[in-house]
All heavy atoms as an XYZ file, in Angstrom:
675
protein
N     -60.646     63.092    133.719
C     -61.318     61.959    134.328
C     -61.376     60.836    133.320
O     -62.287     60.760    132.516
C     -62.705     62.366    134.801
C     -62.674     63.259    135.980
S     -64.311     63.735    136.513
C     -64.824     64.639    135.077
N     -60.419     59.976    133.380
C     -60.298     58.894    132.408
C     -60.780     57.559    132.947
O     -60.903     56.600    132.218
C     -58.837     58.757    131.987
C     -58.260     60.025    131.413
C     -58.465     60.057    129.941
C     -57.757     61.270    129.364
N     -58.304     61.736    128.160
N     -61.035     57.461    134.273
C     -61.400     56.170    134.859
C     -62.708     56.251    135.604
O     -63.024     57.237    136.259
C     -60.315     55.714    135.844
C     -58.975     55.484    135.188
C     -57.926     55.079    136.214
C     -56.579     54.900    135.548
N     -55.535     54.578    136.526
N     -63.481     55.163    135.509
C     -64.675     54.962    136.315
C     -64.295     53.865    137.325
O     -63.781     52.803    136.941
C     -65.873     54.533    135.459
C     -67.077     54.289    136.343
C     -66.185     55.603    134.413
N     -64.530     54.139    138.614
C     -64.110     53.211    139.657
C     -65.286     52.783    140.527
O     -66.285     53.490    140.668
C     -63.030     53.833    140.546
C     -61.754     54.103    139.765
C     -63.514     55.123    141.214
N     -65.130     51.569    141.090
C     -66.024     51.063    142.123
C     -65.234     51.086    143.425
O     -64.148     50.521    143.495
C     -66.461     49.630    141.802
C     -67.132     48.854    142.939
C     -68.459     49.490    143.333
C     -67.323     47.408    142.559
N     -65.757     51.799    144.417
C     -65.094     51.898    145.708
C     -65.950     51.173    146.743
O     -67.145     51.454    146.876
C     -64.885     53.364    146.123
C     -64.012     54.075    145.088
C     -64.234     53.434    147.518
C     -63.830     55.552    145.355
N     -65.335     50.238    147.464
C     -65.989     49.587    148.594
C     -65.377     50.195    149.842
O     -64.153     50.199    150.011
C     -65.733     48.058    148.548
C     -66.373     47.407    147.338
C     -66.098     45.922    147.306
C     -66.708     45.302    146.052
N     -66.397     43.869    145.962
N     -66.238     50.724    150.735
C     -65.741     51.462    151.891
C     -66.680     51.347    153.072
O     -67.853     51.034    152.930
C     -65.524     52.936    151.504
C     -66.735     53.618    150.961
C     -67.344     53.414    149.757
C     -67.500     54.640    151.605
N     -68.428     54.237    149.613
C     -68.551     55.006    150.743
C     -67.381     55.268    152.824
C     -69.474     55.970    151.072
C     -68.313     56.244    153.143
C     -69.349     56.598    152.263
N     -66.129     51.586    154.240
C     -66.901     51.600    155.480
C     -67.218     53.037    155.846
O     -66.318     53.878    155.939
C     -66.121     50.939    156.615
C     -65.882     49.449    156.471
C     -64.984     48.934    157.606
C     -67.174     48.670    156.419
N     -68.492     53.328    156.017
C     -68.939     54.675    156.342
C     -68.980     54.851    157.863
O     -69.204     53.891    158.612
C     -70.336     54.880    155.762
C     -70.754     56.336    155.714
O     -69.951     57.228    156.074
O     -71.902     56.604    155.327
N     -68.761     56.062    158.309
C     -68.977     56.396    159.715
C     -70.478     56.302    159.973
O     -71.285     56.539    159.096
C     -68.454     57.789    160.032
N     -70.851     55.955    161.189
C     -72.267     55.724    161.475
C     -72.607     56.269    162.849
O     -71.774     56.259    163.749
C     -72.525     54.207    161.424
C     -73.943     53.816    161.707
C     -74.103     52.293    161.691
O     -73.750     51.666    160.684
O     -74.583     51.778    162.683
N     -73.826     56.773    162.985
C     -74.321     57.170    164.286
C     -75.725     56.657    164.460
O     -76.427     56.376    163.476
C     -74.290     58.691    164.429
O     -75.230     59.269    163.552
N     -76.139     56.514    165.668
C     -77.485     56.057    165.963
C     -78.476     57.139    165.571
O     -78.262     58.334    165.835
C     -77.644     55.756    167.460
O     -78.985     55.559    167.785
N     -79.553     56.738    164.903
C     -80.585     57.712    164.503
C     -81.562     57.985    165.634
O     -82.473     58.780    165.501
C     -81.329     57.194    163.274
N     -81.317     57.338    166.758
C     -82.227     57.494    167.896
C     -82.055     58.879    168.525
O     -80.951     59.323    168.795
C     -81.917     56.431    168.957
C     -82.094     55.014    168.472
C     -83.541     54.644    168.249
O     -84.439     55.210    168.919
O     -83.789     53.764    167.393
N     -83.167     59.550    168.725
C     -83.144     60.845    169.410
C     -83.758     60.687    170.795
O     -84.692     61.395    171.150
C     -83.886     61.882    168.587
C     -83.164     62.221    167.286
C     -83.808     63.361    166.541
O     -84.603     64.120    167.133
O     -83.513     63.493    165.353
N     -83.212     59.733    171.508
C     -83.731     59.419    172.843
C     -82.589     58.856    173.665
O     -81.549     58.466    173.141
C     -84.840     58.369    172.769
C     -84.353     57.037    172.200
C     -85.433     55.969    172.231
N     -85.009     54.755    171.565
C     -84.340     53.758    172.123
N     -83.986     53.831    173.394
N     -84.007     52.688    171.450
N     -82.778     58.806    174.956
C     -81.821     58.146    175.814
C     -81.944     56.668    175.563
O     -83.046     56.120    175.461
C     -82.093     58.462    177.286
C     -81.629     59.839    177.665
C     -82.316     60.990    177.540
C     -80.341     60.167    178.158
N     -81.551     62.040    177.947
C     -80.324     61.553    178.356
C     -79.209     59.458    178.497
C     -79.225     62.235    178.846
C     -78.119     60.107    178.993
C     -78.121     61.490    179.158
N     -80.810     55.977    175.432
C     -80.780     54.551    175.113
C     -80.331     53.779    176.354
O     -79.331     54.148    176.982
C     -79.823     54.304    173.969
C     -79.873     52.950    173.371
S     -78.668     52.730    171.992
C     -79.355     53.826    170.756
N     -81.044     52.718    176.714
C     -80.593     51.886    177.828
C     -79.181     51.378    177.552
O     -78.814     51.078    176.404
C     -81.594     50.714    177.855
C     -82.808     51.256    177.172
C     -82.304     52.220    176.151
N     -78.353     51.267    178.589
C     -76.949     50.911    178.454
C     -76.755     49.603    177.704
O     -75.909     49.514    176.803
C     -76.297     50.852    179.822
C     -74.790     50.732    179.851
C     -74.118     51.846    179.067
C     -74.286     50.710    181.303
N     -77.538     48.587    178.010
C     -77.387     47.287    177.338
C     -77.646     47.423    175.828
O     -76.916     46.886    175.000
C     -78.348     46.245    177.954
C     -78.125     44.863    177.394
C     -78.983     43.820    178.095
O     -79.098     43.880    179.353
O     -79.523     42.973    177.381
N     -78.665     48.183    175.468
C     -78.987     48.421    174.067
C     -77.871     49.222    173.382
O     -77.518     48.975    172.225
C     -80.314     49.175    173.968
C     -80.842     49.345    172.573
C     -82.183     50.075    172.528
O     -82.900     50.101    173.553
O     -82.479     50.656    171.478
N     -77.319     50.189    174.104
C     -76.225     51.001    173.551
C     -74.999     50.145    173.282
O     -74.345     50.287    172.220
C     -75.878     52.143    174.524
N     -74.653     49.248    174.192
C     -73.501     48.358    173.970
C     -73.760     47.441    172.775
O     -72.856     47.159    171.981
C     -73.189     47.523    175.212
C     -72.344     48.270    176.219
C     -72.799     48.488    177.507
C     -71.080     48.750    175.868
C     -72.032     49.173    178.443
C     -70.312     49.441    176.786
C     -70.793     49.640    178.063
O     -70.027     50.335    178.978
N     -74.981     46.954    172.635
C     -75.310     46.089    171.508
C     -75.126     46.855    170.195
O     -74.501     46.363    169.260
C     -76.762     45.602    171.615
C     -77.148     44.640    170.519
C     -78.575     44.129    170.688
O     -79.035     43.925    171.816
O     -79.225     43.937    169.639
N     -75.610     48.092    170.114
C     -75.461     48.910    168.928
C     -73.972     49.195    168.670
O     -73.496     49.143    167.531
C     -76.228     50.217    169.061
C     -75.992     51.158    167.909
C     -76.607     50.952    166.696
C     -75.110     52.220    168.027
C     -76.372     51.780    165.603
C     -74.853     53.065    166.944
C     -75.486     52.826    165.755
O     -75.231     53.654    164.682
N     -73.237     49.492    169.718
C     -71.826     49.870    169.575
C     -70.957     48.730    169.030
O     -69.953     48.984    168.379
C     -71.275     50.319    170.951
N     -71.371     47.497    169.245
C     -70.555     46.364    168.823
C     -71.018     45.727    167.500
O     -70.401     44.798    167.019
C     -70.517     45.286    169.918
O     -71.848     44.866    170.216
C     -69.835     45.825    171.180
N     -72.092     46.249    166.927
C     -72.565     45.738    165.636
C     -71.539     46.027    164.552
O     -70.871     47.069    164.554
C     -73.909     46.363    165.244
C     -75.061     45.890    166.083
C     -76.348     46.636    165.751
O     -76.312     47.584    164.941
O     -77.389     46.265    166.314
N     -71.450     45.129    163.588
C     -70.523     45.298    162.468
C     -70.986     46.450    161.563
O     -72.182     46.630    161.331
C     -70.526     43.995    161.654
C     -69.571     43.985    160.507
C     -69.643     42.640    159.768
C     -68.785     42.685    158.537
N     -68.910     41.482    157.739
N     -70.016     47.215    161.070
C     -70.323     48.274    160.088
C     -70.652     47.632    158.747
O     -70.066     46.618    158.369
C     -69.118     49.214    159.905
C     -68.792     50.112    161.086
C     -67.472     50.823    160.831
C     -69.900     51.127    161.299
N     -71.563     48.226    158.021
C     -71.952     47.721    156.713
C     -71.016     48.287    155.655
O     -70.617     49.435    155.699
C     -73.392     48.113    156.375
C     -74.425     47.449    157.267
C     -74.471     45.939    157.096
O     -74.352     45.442    155.947
O     -74.630     45.260    158.118
N     -70.688     47.460    154.660
C     -69.850     47.881    153.553
C     -70.686     48.661    152.550
O     -71.755     48.215    152.139
C     -69.229     46.642    152.884
C     -68.155     46.906    151.841
C     -66.906     47.490    152.504
C     -67.799     45.605    151.147
N     -70.201     49.835    152.170
C     -70.861     50.659    151.163
C     -70.168     50.465    149.819
O     -68.973     50.145    149.780
C     -70.778     52.153    151.545
S     -71.547     52.538    153.095
N     -70.892     50.697    148.745
C     -70.329     50.629    147.407
C     -70.722     51.888    146.669
O     -71.890     52.251    146.636
C     -70.859     49.409    146.664
C     -70.362     48.093    147.224
C     -71.105     46.912    146.622
N     -70.707     45.682    147.235
C     -71.232     45.178    148.344
N     -72.174     45.853    148.984
N     -70.804     44.044    148.843
N     -69.722     52.544    146.062
C     -69.972     53.782    145.315
C     -69.231     53.718    143.997
O     -68.085     53.271    143.963
C     -69.506     55.011    146.117
O     -70.164     55.004    147.388
C     -69.841     56.305    145.395
N     -69.906     54.111    142.920
C     -69.301     54.134    141.589
C     -69.240     55.579    141.126
O     -70.176     56.363    141.323
C     -70.149     53.320    140.592
C     -69.592     53.448    139.185
C     -70.194     51.859    141.004
N     -68.105     55.961    140.497
C     -67.990     57.323    140.015
C     -66.765     57.536    139.140
O     -65.940     56.642    138.979
N     -66.678     58.748    138.597
C     -65.546     59.154    137.782
C     -64.416     59.603    138.710
O     -64.603     60.507    139.527
C     -65.948     60.312    136.874
C     -66.990     59.937    135.857
C     -68.332     60.125    136.135
C     -66.620     59.390    134.638
C     -69.304     59.773    135.188
C     -67.576     59.054    133.683
C     -68.926     59.215    133.987
N     -63.243     58.972    138.587
C     -62.117     59.304    139.452
C     -61.588     60.694    139.102
O     -61.160     60.933    137.992
C     -61.024     58.255    139.294
C     -59.807     58.419    140.192
C     -60.191     58.277    141.657
C     -58.744     57.394    139.803
N     -61.608     61.605    140.076
C     -61.096     62.954    139.895
C     -59.725     63.126    140.506
O     -58.882     63.851    139.989
C     -62.059     63.978    140.506
C     -63.404     64.038    139.791
S     -64.412     65.375    140.458
C     -63.504     66.805    139.861
N     -59.484     62.483    141.681
C     -58.211     62.616    142.365
C     -57.969     61.401    143.238
O     -58.911     60.864    143.841
C     -58.181     63.891    143.215
N     -56.724     60.975    143.304
C     -56.299     59.884    144.193
C     -55.133     60.440    145.005
O     -53.993     60.435    144.559
C     -55.898     58.662    143.368
C     -55.639     57.453    144.228
O     -55.584     57.578    145.465
O     -55.482     56.347    143.658
N     -55.446     60.999    146.176
C     -54.470     61.670    147.024
C     -53.957     60.710    148.091
O     -54.484     59.606    148.240
C     -55.114     62.901    147.685
C     -55.815     63.860    146.747
C     -54.870     64.645    145.938
N     -54.013     65.410    146.849
C     -53.496     66.560    146.585
N     -53.711     67.147    145.440
N     -52.730     67.182    147.445
N     -52.970     61.151    148.879
C     -52.461     60.319    149.972
C     -53.504     59.997    151.005
O     -53.516     58.915    151.559
C     -51.252     61.007    150.658
C     -50.013     60.990    149.803
O     -49.848     60.119    148.931
N     -49.139     61.953    150.014
N     -54.396     60.938    151.293
C     -55.358     60.753    152.375
C     -56.799     60.496    151.935
O     -57.622     60.091    152.735
C     -55.327     61.975    153.317
C     -55.706     63.264    152.614
O     -55.655     63.327    151.369
O     -56.051     64.233    153.306
N     -57.103     60.751    150.669
C     -58.477     60.525    150.204
C     -58.550     60.311    148.690
O     -57.613     60.619    147.978
C     -59.383     61.710    150.592
C     -59.116     62.960    149.828
N     -58.095     63.832    150.147
C     -59.696     63.482    148.711
C     -58.084     64.844    149.287
N     -59.055     64.650    148.385
N     -59.711     59.802    148.270
C     -60.020     59.631    146.851
C     -61.219     60.521    146.560
O     -62.144     60.600    147.389
C     -60.339     58.160    146.522
C     -60.927     58.002    145.149
C     -59.092     57.291    146.663
N     -61.226     61.202    145.405
C     -62.351     62.040    145.023
C     -62.957     61.482    143.740
O     -62.252     61.222    142.781
C     -61.923     63.494    144.793
O     -61.281     63.983    145.979
C     -63.123     64.374    144.475
N     -64.294     61.331    143.778
C     -65.020     60.881    142.571
C     -66.177     61.833    142.310
O     -66.650     62.525    143.200
C     -65.549     59.434    142.697
C     -66.514     59.309    143.870
C     -64.403     58.450    142.821
C     -67.226     57.976    143.941
N     -66.616     61.841    141.058
C     -67.804     62.607    140.669
C     -68.853     61.627    140.170
O     -68.513     60.632    139.527
C     -67.467     63.599    139.559
N     -70.113     61.886    140.486
C     -71.180     60.970    140.111
C     -71.631     61.157    138.667
O     -72.150     60.237    138.075
C     -72.385     61.124    141.029
O     -72.848     62.486    140.983
C     -72.045     60.754    142.457
N     -71.417     62.336    138.127
C     -71.798     62.632    136.740
C     -70.729     63.501    136.102
O     -70.082     64.312    136.764
C     -73.141     63.355    136.682
O     -74.147     62.565    137.240
N     -70.592     63.368    134.769
C     -69.592     64.115    134.032
C     -70.242     64.638    132.749
O     -70.499     63.867    131.831
C     -68.399     63.196    133.728
C     -67.317     63.875    132.952
O     -67.337     65.071    132.730
N     -66.352     63.093    132.517
N     -70.507     65.951    132.712
C     -71.062     66.574    131.520
C     -69.958     67.111    130.642
O     -68.776     66.891    130.894
N     -70.310     67.840    129.599
C     -69.306     68.396    128.675
C     -68.289     69.268    129.410
O     -67.090     69.113    129.233
C     -70.010     69.203    127.575
N     -68.757     70.174    130.253
C     -67.844     71.025    131.003
C     -68.365     71.301    132.413
O     -68.087     72.321    133.018
C     -67.583     72.338    130.265
C     -68.849     73.157    130.036
O     -69.954     72.627    130.302
O     -68.744     74.309    129.591
N     -69.156     70.336    132.937
C     -69.679     70.440    134.304
C     -69.553     69.073    134.983
O     -69.444     68.052    134.333
C     -71.168     70.897    134.324
C     -71.295     72.319    133.824
C     -72.035     69.963    133.514
N     -69.588     69.105    136.300
C     -69.453     67.906    137.132
C     -70.651     67.830    138.059
O     -71.096     68.839    138.599
C     -68.140     67.978    137.960
C     -66.938     67.932    137.048
C     -68.066     66.861    138.991
C     -66.795     66.664    136.257
N     -71.130     66.582    138.286
C     -72.221     66.372    139.243
C     -71.685     66.323    140.679
O     -70.620     66.845    140.974
N     -72.395     65.651    141.539
C     -72.018     65.545    142.939
C     -70.610     65.008    143.093
O     -70.221     64.046    142.431
C     -72.999     64.610    143.680
O     -74.322     65.116    143.491
C     -72.691     64.547    145.154
N     -69.827     65.627    143.979
C     -68.456     65.211    144.249
C     -68.384     64.552    145.625
O     -68.899     65.091    146.599
C     -67.495     66.414    144.187
C     -67.476     66.982    142.764
C     -66.089     66.012    144.636
C     -66.692     68.267    142.640
N     -67.757     63.386    145.674
C     -67.554     62.641    146.918
C     -66.066     62.593    147.225
O     -65.264     62.219    146.368
C     -68.034     61.209    146.780
C     -69.486     61.007    146.849
C     -70.434     61.484    145.992
C     -70.195     60.262    147.825
N     -71.674     61.070    146.371
C     -71.549     60.298    147.501
C     -69.818     59.549    148.951
C     -72.530     59.677    148.259
C     -70.783     58.901    149.685
C     -72.128     58.982    149.356
N     -65.671     62.925    148.457
C     -64.303     62.734    148.950
C     -64.371     61.676    150.017
O     -65.023     61.854    151.049
C     -63.756     64.037    149.526
C     -63.536     65.108    148.454
C     -63.237     66.438    149.098
C     -61.745     66.706    149.106
N     -61.453     68.060    149.614
N     -63.726     60.529    149.766
C     -63.755     59.404    150.700
C     -62.359     59.221    151.306
O     -61.400     58.992    150.571
C     -64.206     58.114    149.985
C     -65.567     58.316    149.320
C     -64.263     56.950    150.965
C     -66.020     57.154    148.441
N     -62.248     59.316    152.640
C     -60.933     59.120    153.284
C     -60.403     57.723    152.989
O     -61.158     56.730    153.053
C     -61.239     59.310    154.773
C     -62.482     60.126    154.808
C     -63.277     59.692    153.609
N     -59.116     57.607    152.692
C     -58.517     56.331    152.365
C     -58.596     55.328    153.523
O     -58.642     54.121    153.291
C     -57.062     56.507    151.927
C     -56.996     57.034    150.498
C     -55.742     56.560    149.829
C     -55.809     56.905    148.355
N     -54.511     56.789    147.714
N     -58.602     55.808    154.744
C     -58.725     54.906    155.899
C     -60.041     54.145    155.928
O     -60.162     53.127    156.602
N     -61.046     54.645    155.214
C     -62.353     53.994    155.147
C     -62.474     53.059    153.945
O     -63.379     52.234    153.885
C     -63.471     55.046    155.099
C     -63.540     55.905    156.331
S     -64.750     57.220    156.096
C     -65.569     57.206    157.672
N     -61.565     53.196    152.981
C     -61.655     52.415    151.735
C     -61.078     51.033    151.954
O     -59.951     50.881    152.420
C     -60.946     53.139    150.587
C     -61.653     54.462    150.270
C     -60.857     52.252    149.356
C     -60.948     55.317    149.236
N     -61.857     50.015    151.602
C     -61.410     48.635    151.683
C     -60.895     48.140    150.328
O     -60.013     47.289    150.266
C     -62.549     47.723    152.149
C     -63.018     48.043    153.554
C     -61.873     47.851    154.503
C     -62.248     48.162    155.944
N     -61.112     48.090    156.838
N     -61.475     48.663    149.239
C     -61.088     48.213    147.912
C     -61.509     49.249    146.871
O     -62.570     49.840    146.993
C     -61.764     46.892    147.605
C     -61.444     46.249    146.280
C     -62.194     44.933    146.094
O     -62.508     44.232    147.097
O     -62.509     44.624    144.937
N     -60.665     49.479    145.883
C     -61.022     50.346    144.776
C     -60.622     49.635    143.480
O     -59.487     49.214    143.318
C     -60.307     51.698    144.849
C     -60.754     52.666    143.747
S     -60.184     54.358    143.948
C     -58.485     54.205    143.418
N     -61.594     49.497    142.570
C     -61.396     48.786    141.326
C     -61.755     49.674    140.138
O     -62.824     50.292    140.144
C     -62.302     47.521    141.265
O     -62.071     46.741    142.443
C     -62.039     46.698    140.026
N     -60.868     49.750    139.174
C     -61.181     50.465    137.910
C     -62.118     49.545    137.129
O     -61.759     48.422    136.815
C     -59.921     50.795    137.098
C     -60.286     51.420    135.774
C     -58.993     51.686    137.912
N     -63.333     50.049    136.851
C     -64.293     49.207    136.114
C     -64.401     49.594    134.631
O     -64.961     48.854    133.836
C     -65.665     49.170    136.797
C     -66.243     50.570    136.948
C     -65.591     48.482    138.133
C     -67.656     50.598    137.493
N     -63.880     50.765    134.310
C     -63.938     51.236    132.929
C     -62.918     52.354    132.712
O     -62.740     53.184    133.579
C     -65.350     51.757    132.599
C     -65.593     52.054    131.150
C     -65.785     51.033    130.232
C     -65.615     53.373    130.696
C     -65.995     51.297    128.899
C     -65.829     53.641    129.346
C     -66.008     52.616    128.450
O     -66.234     52.879    127.115
N     -62.236     52.328    131.581
C     -61.298     53.405    131.237
C     -61.821     54.083    129.976
O     -62.104     53.433    128.976
C     -59.891     52.868    131.009
C     -59.280     52.382    132.323
C     -57.770     52.515    132.355
O     -57.247     53.503    131.804
O     -57.165     51.645    132.963
N     -61.998     55.402    130.077
C     -62.485     56.196    128.952
C     -61.379     56.439    127.953
O     -60.225     56.647    128.319
C     -63.056     57.517    129.443
C     -64.192     57.422    130.468
C     -64.497     58.778    131.045
C     -65.428     56.832    129.824
N     -61.721     56.469    126.673
C     -60.741     56.709    125.615
C     -60.819     58.126    125.090
O     -60.495     58.370    123.953
C     -60.952     55.725    124.457
C     -60.648     54.310    124.893
O     -59.740     54.067    125.659
N     -61.413     53.355    124.374
N     -61.281     59.057    125.915
C     -61.460     60.442    125.470
C     -60.190     61.239    125.671
O     -59.469     61.071    126.576
C     -62.595     61.089    126.254
C     -63.898     60.384    126.011
C     -65.003     60.911    126.921
O     -64.785     61.809    127.748
O     -66.093     60.397    126.790
């Protein structure tokens, strides 16, 4: 893991409502713009279909691992390169 990256991506979203929603309200929710997410992490893999990052990097352990599908990624920028 030699690179730290900033990934800007669109997340899948669902309504948190646990109720029946009136049709007009449902259409309004369905057409709202998705919010752009930003995630920073240690690049573990850059595959054809997804990118994998880790949130923490210890001596011989890894923190939370995120796999983000490339179809959701809008931009990925290397923000730091490790010299280790």
